N, C-alpha and C positions, 0 to 999 in steps of 0.2 A: 640953147636948146633945151626944152623941158626935160625933166628927169623922169624916168617910168621906173616906178618901184612895185615889186609885187609882195603883198602882205597876205600870207595864207593864215586862215583861222579856222579853229574848231569851235568857236563860239564860247571858249575858256575864259575865265579871268585873265590868265596871263596872256593868252593871245590878244586879247583886247588892249592889255597894257601895252604890248609891244606896237600895236597899232597906234596908240597915243604917243608913244616914244617916237615913232616915225615922223607923226604929223608935227610934232613939236621941234624934232631935230630940223626939218626942212620947212618950217614955217615960213621963212622969208624966200623960198625956192619956189618956181613954178614947176609943178609936179603933177603927174598922173599917177594916182595910186590904184592899183588892180587888187580888190579884196577877193582872195580865192577860197572858196570852199571845196575840198575835194572829198567825195564819200564814196562808199562802196556799197552796192546792193548785193546780198548774198556771196560776199567775198570777191565780185567778179568786177574787173575794170573795163574800160572800153574797148581794149586790145584783145579781151577774150572771147573768143567764138560763142562761149555760152552766155554772155552778159543779156540781161533782161533787155528787150527792145523798149523803145519809149511806147508807153500805153500800158505797159505791164503796171500791175497795181502797185508792187512793191517799189519799182522804179519810180513811178509816179509821185508816191507818197514821200519817198526820200527827197526827190527832186523839188518838191512843194516845200517841204520843210526846211531843206536848205536855202531856197531863193526868200522864204519868209525870213528866216534868221539873219540872212544877208541883208535884207531891206532894214530889220532892227538895228544893226550895226550901223549901217549908212544914215540913218535917223539920228544916232547919237553922235556920230562925227560931224554931221552937218550943224550941231549946236555948239559944238567945239570952238573955241576962240582961235583966231587967226588961220582959218581955212580959205581965205580968199584968194590964195595963189594955188589952190589946190582942185582938181579934178577927180573924181571918183568914178570907179567902174567896178561892177560886181560879176563875178564869174562862180557859175555852180557847175561842178563836172563830176560824173560818175567815175572816180578813177582813183589810183593809189596816189598818196600825197606826192611821192617823188616825181612819178610819172606826170601828173597834173602841174607840177611846178615847172619841170623841163618843157613840158609843150606849151605853156605861157610864156616861158621866157623866150621861146623862139618865135611864138607867133606875135607878140608884142615889144619883141626888142627891149627886154628888161635890163636895167642898169644894176639892180641890186634886190636882193631878197631880204626882207626883214622879218623874223618870226620870233614868237616867246618861247621860252623854255622852262620846263618844270620837270623835275626826276621822276622817275616810274613810282617811287616811295611816296613822293610829296614831301619829302624831307626838306627842310628851308635852304639846306647847305648844298643841294644837288641842284646843278644848272642843267645838265643835258638830259632831255628825255630821249627815248630811243628814237623818235621822228627826227629830233634835231640832229643826232649823231648821223644818222643816215643821209639827211640832206646835207649836211657839210662834207660827208664822203663822197656823195654821188653828183651833187652839182658843180659842175666844172665850168658851166657856160657864163657865169657872172659870179660876182663876190655875194656871200651870205653873212649876215650879221645876226647874232642872236641876243635877245634881251632878257635877262633874268627876271623872274616873276618878282613882281612888287618894285623892280627898279625904276625910277622915275627920272625923267629927263632934267638935267641942268646943262648948261652950254660947257662940253668938255674942257677941262683944264689941260689935259695931255694925253696922247695916243702914245702907247707902248707898242713898238713893233719888234718883234722878237725874231732874232736871225742866227745863224751860226756861220755865216758869210762863205758857205760852201758852194752855193750856186750862184750862177750870175744873175744880176739883176736887170730886168728888162723895163724901160720906162713904161710900156703899156701895161705890164703886170702891176704895177703900183700906181696906175692912173687914178683908180677909185679911191685909193688911199689918200693920194694928194688932194683929190678933188673935196673929200670929206674933211680933211683938215683945214682946207681954205675955207669953208663955210662958217665956221666959227673961229678962225685964226687961231687954230689949235697946234701947239708944238707937238712934234713927233721925237719920241726917245727911243732911240734904235738900242735893244738890249741884246748882250750876247753872254751866254753863260759858258765860261772857258771849258775847254776839254784839256789844255795844256796851259804852259807858261806863255807861250807866245803864238801868235797867228801864223799861219803857213804863208807862203808868198802869194798862193791862190786867194786864200782868206783875207790877206791885206788888199790885194787888187780889187777884190770884191767890195770889200769896205770903202775903198776909195770911189768906186762905182756909185754905190748907193750914196755917198755924200754929194756925187754929182747930181743923183736924180733928185735928192731933197734939197738942192741949193737955193730954191726959191722960197723955202718955208723955214721958219725957225725949227732947229732940230739940235740934238745932242747924241753923244754916243756914249754908252754905259758898258760895263762888263762886270760879271760876278764871278768869284771863285768857283772851280768845278764842284757842282752839286746837283741833287736831284732836279731834273729839268721843271717839272710843274710846281714844286715847292720854292724853287729861286724865282720863277716868275710870280708866284703868288706872293711872296716875301716883298719883292721889288714893288710891286703895285700897291700892296699894303701899306708900305713906308711912305709912299709919295702921294697916296690918295689919286692914283691915275683913274681916268675915266672910261678908257676903251682900250682893249688889247687886240692887236692885230697880228695875224700869221700870213705867211706866204706859203700856200700848199702846192710844193713841187713835187710832182711825181717821181720816186725813186730817190728822193732825197729826204733831208732832215725831218719833215712834218709828215711823211709816210707813217713814220712810227707812232706819231702823236694821234692820228686818226685810226690807230689800231687798237682794238680791246686788249688789256685791261686799261692800258694808261690813260685813255680818253676817258674813261670813268673817274679816275683818279684827279685828273684836271677839272672835270665837272665838279667834284666836290670842293674844290679850291677857288673856282673861279666865281666872283661875285660881281662883275661889271660885263657890258656887252663885249661880246667877242665877234671881230671882223675877221672871216676868212676870205683871203684873197686866193686866186687861182692861176695856175700854170695853163695858159689856154692853148698852148701848143698840143 
């Protein structure tokens, strides 16, 4: 079945870079790419009763500019190598970015969202901009992958999957991770930063459960001594030259704290590779 991937864009350089990354990552896969530009007229979205109606000058000007810029992006993409397996669709909507993404995920049955990231200050060490943090926190309908500004695609050598083994693993929650790993035959490295000397019986059971889920893939298990979470992840990635880091965002568990400020900003300062956020769909 063809993959359906949503690519939000604000026509910036980093959003175009993320789109190119997506095309190259899935170059041998049959994909429908939905390129979305969400814009707001006078700060109103389509769910606001004060929203300018079609025909309003401000609305029409913004809509026309959005469509014209989407067409320019489309023309660039069609010149890109290896797009024979790809079908492109453009969507222009007067909406907030988050609402627009949620709407398209539902309407088009999207499998994955891929978007570029850039810090609000523009500093090269910052990966998460305000919009990306919001999307990763709010979008639970499908996984979200963020691609750092200037990061170029190469077949990933390994994916680091971070976990504390405190929550049960369900195969359906990890399905996208497994699919992504299989595309380029990429090993998965499960990383646990210890809180104590030994795993509890619950953690040990969940580790065995994860091993069963990953049995069809090359994988390995790793642990680090107790330390700051984001620094430990960053050190592990840097020491191995890892290509993608993945998290399972389970509500009321380990990752709830990660996506709560200010820790998310600290992770942003250290992450320099694509981040894949998987979700608990329950």
